[in-house]
C-alpha positions in Angstrom: 26.9 -66.8 112.6 25.7 -64.2 110.1 24.5 -62.1 113.1 28.0 -62.0 114.6 29.5 -61.2 111.2 27.2 -58.2 110.8 28.0 -57.0 114.3 31.8 -57.2 113.8 31.5 -55.5 110.4 29.3 -52.8 111.8 31.9 -52.0 114.6 34.7 -52.0 112.0 32.8 -49.7 109.7 32.0 -47.3 112.5 35.6 -47.4 113.7 36.8 -46.6 110.2 34.4 -43.7 109.8 32.4 -45.5 107.0 29.1 -45.1 109.0 28.2 -42.4 111.4 25.8 -42.0 114.4 22.6 -40.1 113.4 22.5 -36.5 114.5 20.0 -37.6 117.3 22.4 -40.3 118.4 25.3 -37.8 118.4 23.4 -35.6 120.8 22.8 -38.6 123.1 26.5 -39.5 123.0 27.2 -36.6 125.5 24.7 -38.1 127.9 26.9 -41.1 128.4 29.4 -39.0 130.3 32.1 -39.9 127.7 32.7 -39.7 124.0 33.4 -42.2 121.3 36.5 -40.1 120.4 39.8 -40.3 122.2 41.7 -37.3 123.4 43.4 -37.0 120.0 40.0 -36.9 118.3 40.3 -40.2 116.5 37.3 -42.4 116.6 37.5 -45.3 119.0 36.2 -48.7 118.1 33.4 -49.7 120.5 34.1 -52.8 122.7 31.3 -55.4 122.5 30.8 -58.3 124.9 28.5 -61.2 124.5 26.6 -61.7 127.7 23.8 -63.5 129.4 22.0 -66.7 128.4 23.7 -67.1 125.0 27.0 -67.6 126.8 25.5 -70.1 129.3 23.7 -72.0 126.6 26.8 -72.3 124.4 28.8 -73.6 127.3 26.1 -76.1 128.0 25.8 -77.1 124.3 22.2 -75.9 124.1 20.5 -74.1 121.2 19.9 -70.4 121.9 17.5 -68.0 120.2 18.8 -64.6 121.2 22.0 -62.9 122.1 22.7 -60.1 124.7 25.4 -57.6 123.9 27.1 -55.2 126.3 28.4 -52.2 124.4 31.0 -49.7 125.7 30.7 -46.0 124.8 27.4 -46.3 123.0 23.8 -46.9 124.1 22.0 -50.0 122.8 19.8 -47.8 120.6 22.8 -46.1 119.2 24.4 -49.4 118.3 21.1 -50.8 116.9 20.9 -47.7 114.6 24.5 -48.3 113.5 23.6 -51.8 112.5 20.7 -50.5 110.5 23.0 -47.9 108.8 25.5 -50.6 108.1 23.0 -53.0 106.5 21.6 -50.2 104.4 25.0 -49.0 103.3 26.0 -52.5 102.2 22.6 -53.3 100.5 21.8 -56.0 103.1 18.4 -54.6 104.0 16.9 -58.1 103.4 18.5 -59.2 106.7 16.3 -56.7 108.6 12.9 -57.9 109.8 12.0 -54.3 110.7 13.6 -50.9 110.3 12.2 -49.9 113.7 14.0 -50.2 117.0 12.0 -50.9 120.1 13.1 -49.7 123.5 11.9 -51.3 126.7 12.1 -48.7 129.4 12.0 -51.3 132.2 11.2 -54.9 132.8 7.5 -55.4 133.7 
């Protein structure tokens, strides 16, 4: 439950302009073919969807150990960096097991 609280608070903080993409992530934003700003230059709140096995397991009443998120308008790395920024800005670094984000280029 804390995980979902942090995710929602991160999206809210980003939408409100309280945390920003890193300069590196801002460069990647153009690579998505869209921007996280609407035509009137106001920041859009990313849309998140819970997907995959977590949904199936919850529907079946099973315990789950991970969650898959689909994020609109941001890459997974950009969103992970926003979560790290949010946790640091709210002095919740203790919730981070690592400050590194791993990227898997493709499934083996």
